[in-house]
Every structure is written in structure tokens, then in C-alpha cells.
N, C-alpha and C positions, 0 to 999 in steps of 0.2 A: 437830748441834744447838748452839744458843748456850748457853754456860755461865752467862750472866747471867740472874738472875731479876728480873722487874720489881719496882720498889719497892712497888707497891700489891698485889702478890701475897701473900696471907696464908700460903700453904703454901710452905715452902722446898724442897719436893720432895726431902727427904733420904731418904725411903723407910723411915724407922724404923717408923712405924705399920704399914706394909704388911709389913715384915719380922717384926714382933712379932705382930701380930694377923692377918696374912694367912692362916695356916693355919686360922683359925676362920671363914673366909668361908662363909656359908650363903646361897645365892641363894634368891629367892622362886620359886614356880611360874611367875610371869609372866616372870621372867628366863630360866628354863629354856625356856619356850615360845618366847620371842624367839630364843634360840640355836637351837632346833629349826627354826624357820621360816627362819632365815638359813643353815642348814646348818653351824653353827659347831661341828663335832665337835672342833675344836682346843680349844674351851673345855669342851664337854660331857664329854669324856673324863676331865677332872680331878675330876668329881663323881659321887657315888653317891647313890641315893635309898633311903630306908627307907619301905616301904608300911605301911598300917594292918594288913594281914593277915600280916605276916611280919617276921622280924628279919634276914633275909639281905639285904645291900645289893645293889641293882640298879644297874648302870652306867647313867648318864644317856644314853649313846649307844644303849642298848637300849630306852629308853622311847619311847612314842608320846605325842602331845599328849593323847589321851584317858586316859592313865595318870596324869596330873598330879593329878587330883582325889583319888587314893588315896595320895598321898605325904604322909607325916607330917613328914619332915625330909630335907634334903639335907646332905651333908658332902663336904668336899674330901679327896680321896685321891690318892695316886700311882697313875696308871693302869697302871704296869708291875708294881708290887708290892702294891697295895691298902693300903699303909701310909699313916698320916697324913703330911702334908707338914710341913716345918719352916719354910718361907717361901712366900709366894704365888708360884706359878710364872709369873704374868703380870707381875711386877715386872721392869722393864727398866732396867738401869744405862746412863745416857747420858753421864755424866761421873764424875769421881772421887768426888764426893759428891752426885750428883744422879740421881734415879730417876723414871721415869714408868710409868704403867699401860699395859701392852701391849694391853689391851682396853678402853681408856677409853670409847669411844662406847657400848659395851654392857656395862660393868662392872656387877656386882650392885648392887642397891638399897642394901644396907648400906654399900657403899663410897661411893656417891653422897651419902649423908646423914650420913656420919661427921663428927662435930664434936668435936674433941679438947678443947674448952673447956667442955663441959657437965658440971658437977659432979654426981657421983652416977650418971651414966649412961655417958658415953663419955670422961670426962676422962682425959687422957693427959699427965701432968706431965713426961714426957720429950720432948714436942713442942718442937722448936727454935723454931718460930714463936712459941710462947707465952713463950719466954724472952727475946725481943728487948727491948732497952731501950725502944724506941719502936715498939710493934707497930702495923701499919696500922690506920687508923680502922675500927672495927666488928669487929675480930678477935674480941673477947670478947663480942660481941652475937650470940647464936645466931639472932636474928630477921632479921639482915641477910644477904642472899644474897651468896655469895662463891665463890671457886674450889674450895672443898671440895665443892660441889654439882655434880651433872651439869647440863649445859645442856639 
């Protein structure tokens, strides 16, 4: 992959937000449903679900689409140990300081809508793009569509 990032690309693809916030990724039932329909056990195996009627986590690979209505929350867990993960397992290093999402076309909604410039919600002052001297036009305007959003 090319190590150069286009000048108008607001995200520097440093992977910092995914390394720090990645373990807290919580997909929506719609995300999980899509993964089920696509047979994406490679993704599903990293998540557990907590149902309304119990506190024992259920592996998402063991769920059926009809079970999704009873899920209260999804959490990312190591499929081998059941422990919380320390970094998003889907983050792929493609260069010395460049990372990409390994499941970009079907990544969770919260990853698609993450906006590091929104004060009080998702603001992330360690974002390298926000520290640029001349950030690309619209970077700090959350109403403008850009590369932080899924296409």
C-alpha cells in the first residue's frame, strides 16, 4: 500500500483512536445481523452479547438473528480467553505509522460515525489530524461528510 496520505484526507490513519478506544467498540444489533447474514464468524467471534434475562455472556457466534431482540449490550472480548481486549483486533498496520481497518466495509456503526472533533461527546485531543497547522477544509465542521464516515 502507498505510504502517502492524500492532502485532503482528514484522517492521518495513525490508528491512535482505534488503539485507545477500540476495546470499547460495541456493535449495534443491525451490525451483528449483517455479520450473521454474511457468515462473518471472523468478526462475530470477537463479541459477546448480554441478554435481558441473564448476566452470562453469550458468544455472538452462538446467536441466531431471532435472538438479537433480547440483547441488551454487546462487548468485545478475546475469543480464546473471554478477557477484554487491549486494542481493536481488526486494526491492521500497513506502514510504520499507518493503520487501516481490516473490516472497513462492515465495521460497526460507532466506528463509522466517530468524530474526534465533537466537544463533549467524542472529542479526542490526541488526534494527529486535529493538530495540523492547516487542517483540511471542513475538518472541524461535523456537518460536513468526510473520510471518518462509512461510504
